[in-house]
C-alpha positions in Angstrom: 179.1 146.7 72.8 177.5 149.4 70.5 174.1 147.9 71.2 174.4 148.2 75.0 173.6 152.0 75.2 170.7 151.5 72.8 169.3 148.7 75.0 169.5 150.9 78.2 167.9 153.8 76.3 165.0 151.6 75.3 164.7 150.2 78.8 164.5 153.8 80.2 161.8 154.6 77.7 159.8 151.5 78.6 160.1 152.2 82.3 159.0 155.8 81.8 155.9 154.7 79.8 155.0 152.1 82.5 155.5 154.8 85.2 153.3 157.2 83.3 150.6 154.5 82.8 150.7 153.5 86.5 150.4 157.2 87.5 147.4 157.6 85.1 145.7 154.5 86.5 146.2 155.7 90.1 144.7 159.1 89.5 141.9 157.7 87.3 141.0 155.5 90.3 141.0 158.5 92.6 138.8 160.3 90.2 141.0 163.4 89.9 142.3 162.9 86.4 140.5 163.5 83.1 142.5 162.4 80.0 139.6 163.0 77.5 139.5 160.3 74.8 142.4 158.4 76.5 140.2 157.7 79.6 138.6 154.7 77.8 142.0 153.3 76.8 143.5 153.5 80.3 140.3 152.1 81.9 140.2 149.2 79.4 143.8 148.2 79.9 143.7 148.4 83.7 140.7 146.2 83.7 142.2 143.5 81.4 143.5 141.2 84.3 140.0 141.1 85.8 138.5 140.3 82.4 141.1 137.6 81.8 140.4 136.0 85.2 136.7 136.0 84.4 137.3 134.4 81.0 139.4 131.6 82.5 136.7 130.9 85.0 134.1 130.7 82.3 136.2 128.5 80.1 136.8 126.0 83.0 133.1 125.6 83.5 132.4 124.7 79.8 131.4 121.1 79.1 134.3 119.1 77.8 132.4 117.5 74.9 128.6 117.7 75.6 127.1 121.0 74.3 123.3 121.2 74.7 121.3 122.3 71.7 120.2 125.9 72.1 116.5 126.2 72.9 115.9 128.6 70.0 117.7 126.4 67.4 115.6 126.0 64.3 116.8 123.2 61.9 116.8 123.5 58.2 114.8 120.6 56.8 114.5 120.1 53.0 114.5 116.3 52.8 111.6 114.8 50.9 112.4 111.2 51.6 113.4 109.4 54.8 117.2 109.1 55.4 118.4 106.9 58.2 121.8 107.6 59.6 123.9 106.3 62.5 125.4 109.1 64.6 127.6 108.9 67.7 127.8 111.8 70.2 128.7 112.8 73.8 125.7 112.6 76.2 125.0 114.8 79.2 126.3 112.1 81.6 129.8 112.3 80.1 129.4 109.0 78.2 128.7 108.2 74.5 125.4 107.5 72.8 124.8 106.0 69.3 121.5 106.8 67.6 119.8 105.4 64.5 118.1 108.6 63.4 115.7 109.6 60.6 117.3 112.8 59.3 114.0 113.9 57.7 111.8 113.7 60.8 114.5 113.9 63.5 113.0 110.7 65.1 115.4 108.3 66.9 114.6 104.8 65.7 117.0 103.0 68.0 119.6 104.0 70.6 122.6 102.4 72.2 124.5 103.8 75.2 128.1 102.8 75.3 128.7 100.9 78.6 131.3 101.8 81.1 133.5 98.8 80.2 134.6 100.7 77.1 137.5 103.1 78.1 136.7 106.7 77.5 138.4 110.1 78.0 136.7 113.5 77.7 137.7 114.1 74.1 137.7 110.6 72.7 134.8 109.8 70.4 133.0 106.8 69.1 133.7 106.4 65.4 132.0 104.8 62.4 129.2 102.8 64.0 128.1 99.9 61.9 124.7 98.3 62.5 124.1 94.6 61.9 120.8 92.9 60.9 120.1 91.9 64.5 120.2 95.6 65.6 123.6 95.1 67.3 126.2 97.7 66.5 130.0 97.6 66.0 132.1 100.7 66.6 135.5 101.8 68.0 137.2 104.6 69.7 138.9 106.9 67.2 142.5 105.8 66.4 142.5 103.5 69.4 141.4 100.2 70.8 139.0 98.7 71.4 136.7 97.7 68.5 133.5 96.6 70.3 130.0 95.2 69.6 126.9 96.0 71.5 123.6 94.1 71.3 120.3 95.8 70.7 120.1 96.6 74.5 123.6 98.1 74.7 125.1 95.0 76.4 128.8 94.5 75.5 129.1 91.3 73.4 132.9 91.5 72.8 135.8 93.9 72.5 139.0 93.6 70.4 142.1 95.3 71.9 144.9 93.9 69.8 144.8 96.6 67.0 144.2 100.3 66.8 141.3 101.2 64.5 140.7 104.3 62.4 138.5 105.6 59.7 136.1 103.0 58.0 134.8 99.6 58.8 132.6 97.7 56.3 131.0 94.3 55.9 131.9 91.9 53.1 129.7 89.3 51.3 130.3 86.7 54.0 129.3 89.1 56.8 133.0 89.6 58.0 134.1 93.0 59.0 137.0 94.8 57.2 138.7 97.7 59.0 141.4 100.2 58.6 143.9 99.5 61.4 147.4 100.0 62.8 149.2 97.0 64.1 150.8 96.9 67.5 154.4 96.3 68.1 155.6 93.0 69.5 155.2 93.3 73.3 151.8 95.1 73.1 152.9 98.6 72.4 151.0 100.8 69.9 153.8 102.2 67.7 152.5 103.5 64.4 155.8 104.2 62.7 156.3 100.6 61.4 157.6 101.5 57.9 161.0 102.7 56.7 162.9 103.3 53.5 166.3 104.7 52.6 166.9 107.9 50.8 170.1 109.8 50.1 172.0 108.0 52.8 169.4 108.5 55.5 166.5 106.4 56.9 163.0 107.7 56.7 160.5 106.2 59.2 156.8 106.5 58.3 153.4 105.7 59.6 152.3 102.3 58.1 148.6 101.4 57.8 147.1 97.9 57.7 143.9 96.2 56.8 142.2 93.6 59.0 139.3 91.2 58.8 137.3 90.6 62.0 134.8 87.9 62.8 131.7 89.9 63.9 130.4 87.0 66.1 133.5 86.7 68.2 135.6 89.8 67.5 138.6 87.5 66.6 141.1 88.8 64.0 141.0 86.6 60.9 143.5 88.5 58.6 145.9 91.4 58.8 148.1 92.9 56.1 150.5 95.8 56.1 149.7 98.4 53.4 153.5 99.0 53.0 153.9 95.3 52.4 151.1 95.4 49.8 153.0 98.1 47.9 156.3 96.4 48.2 155.1 93.0 47.1 153.3 94.5 44.0 156.2 96.7 42.8 154.4 99.9 43.9 156.8 101.2 46.5 157.4 104.3 44.4 153.9 105.5 45.2 155.2 106.4 48.7 157.3 109.2 47.2 154.2 110.7 45.6 152.9 112.0 49.0 153.6 115.4 50.3 153.8 114.1 53.8 156.8 111.8 54.3 155.7 110.9 57.8 152.2 109.8 56.8 152.6 109.0 53.1 149.6 106.7 52.7 146.8 107.6 55.1 144.4 104.8 54.5 140.8 106.1 54.9 138.5 103.4 53.4 138.4 99.7 52.8 135.4 98.8 50.6 134.7 95.1 50.0 133.2 93.9 46.7 130.0 92.1 47.6 129.6 90.3 44.2 131.7 89.4 41.2 131.6 91.4 37.9 133.6 91.8 34.8 136.1 94.1 36.6 136.4 92.7 40.1 135.7 89.6 42.1 133.7 89.1 45.3 136.1 89.7 48.1 138.2 92.3 46.3 138.9 95.4 48.4 139.0 99.0 47.1 141.5 100.8 49.4 141.5 104.6 49.4 144.8 106.2 50.3 144.4 109.9 50.9 148.0 110.9 50.7 148.8 108.7 47.8 146.0 110.4 45.9 145.0 106.9 44.7 142.6 104.0 45.2 144.0 100.5 44.9 142.0 97.4 44.0 143.5 94.7 46.1 142.7 91.0 46.1 143.5 89.4 49.6 143.0 85.9 48.2 146.2 86.3 46.1 147.9 89.3 47.5 147.7 91.1 44.1 147.0 94.8 43.4 144.7 94.5 40.4 144.4 98.2 39.6 145.7 101.6 40.7 143.2 104.3 40.2 144.9 107.7 40.3 143.2 110.1 38.0 142.0 113.6 38.9 141.9 112.7 42.6 143.3 114.8 45.5 142.9 113.7 49.1 140.0 111.5 48.1 137.9 109.7 50.7 135.2 107.0 50.7 134.9 104.6 47.8 131.6 103.0 47.0 130.7 100.3 44.4 127.7 101.6 42.4 127.4 98.6 40.0 129.6 96.0 38.3 131.4 98.7 36.3 131.2 101.9 38.3 132.7 103.3 41.5 131.8 106.5 43.3 134.7 108.3 45.0 134.4 111.3 47.2 137.1 113.6 45.9 138.2 116.3 48.3 140.1 118.0 45.5 142.3 119.9 47.9 145.9 120.2 49.0 147.0 118.6 52.2 149.9 120.8 52.9 148.6 124.3 52.3 151.4 126.9 52.0 151.4 130.6 51.2 149.8 131.7 48.0 151.2 134.4 45.8 147.8 136.0 45.5 148.0 137.5 49.0 150.9 139.3 50.8 154.0 137.6 49.6 157.6 138.6 48.9 157.4 137.3 45.3 155.8 139.5 42.6 152.8 138.3 40.7 153.0 138.2 36.9 150.5 140.1 34.8 150.5 137.3 32.2 149.1 134.3 33.9 147.9 130.8 32.8 144.5 130.3 34.5 143.4 126.9 35.6 140.0 125.7 36.7 138.4 126.2 40.1 138.5 123.0 42.0 135.9 122.0 44.6 135.0 118.8 46.5 132.6 116.5 44.7 131.7 112.8 44.1 133.5 111.3 41.1 132.0 108.5 39.1 134.8 106.1 37.9 134.2 103.8 35.0 136.2 100.6 35.5 135.9 99.7 31.8 137.2 102.9 30.3 139.1 104.3 33.3 137.2 107.5 32.8 136.1 110.0 35.5 132.9 112.1 35.5 131.2 114.1 38.2 128.2 112.4 39.9 125.7 115.2 39.7 126.6 118.9 39.6 126.4 119.9 43.2 129.7 120.6 45.1 130.3 119.0 48.5 132.1 119.9 51.6 135.6 118.6 52.0 136.1 115.6 54.3 139.9 115.7 54.6 140.1 112.9 57.2 
């Protein structure tokens, strides 16, 4: 009850200020009031609705995904050798185009236009195009179905709608395609939360990932395996608790097949990168075994490559996934004058020696974080 008089007093003050502002706008419009320096403030505030309406109109006319390159854009070009890359983008017709482009010269060596049979919404994007020897290309819609293959003339050869695809797809020694996927629920529903565990009397549901092998000639699924099942069957369930994200504790972002056998792996082994586990697993589909857990100085790593029979290259984001408040800025906790100082971390490619389990940076140049 004691707050009621205060509320009415505050209401009276607000109404008085609004009345004064309305009176000022009225007489500024008539031109018979000069408020000195406050003229600009009153004029600016009174014109805000018109400015807001104009901004909304301009935002509604912006292209949803296609943004033309400005005419005065000048690229920075320092490449000395040709670098060919596959890139997918939104075209001016509202569709999607995949280019094989020389990054040194800017020349488009080949182009595919995704046909209308592939479902597309304004902000969906074609992800991770993979070119095959016959100039056909395999790609998918990010985190969705289908996976599809286009021939060299952009004709649709097949589409695979029984899984949801994400992140990387790679070809093994037999020409089969391995992909990061999410399995669909029985009945054809895409439900990603397929894992669960018990903790402290409660059930925790989490996003499970899977791996899949696809026949590139037909698009048929040859093999699927839940990553949660891989951990369970190899006594590695505890890795789930390592993640700072209980809803997405694994976050598979690469499946790299070994194309040949060596002293530390066999042809057909898969190196699986789990961003939120901060680890790379060497998995052997032929036996269902996890051969090795690589979990050194990695944080949110992404993209594993096999350099030779004893060395991997791993893109290490070296960053925290769940960034909170730091005590170096405005914070309620005081900062000590006596501090233990650690190194400065930055994203870089790590070289991992399979014989010694040692990490070393590949070159000395830092890289931008991927975090995907």
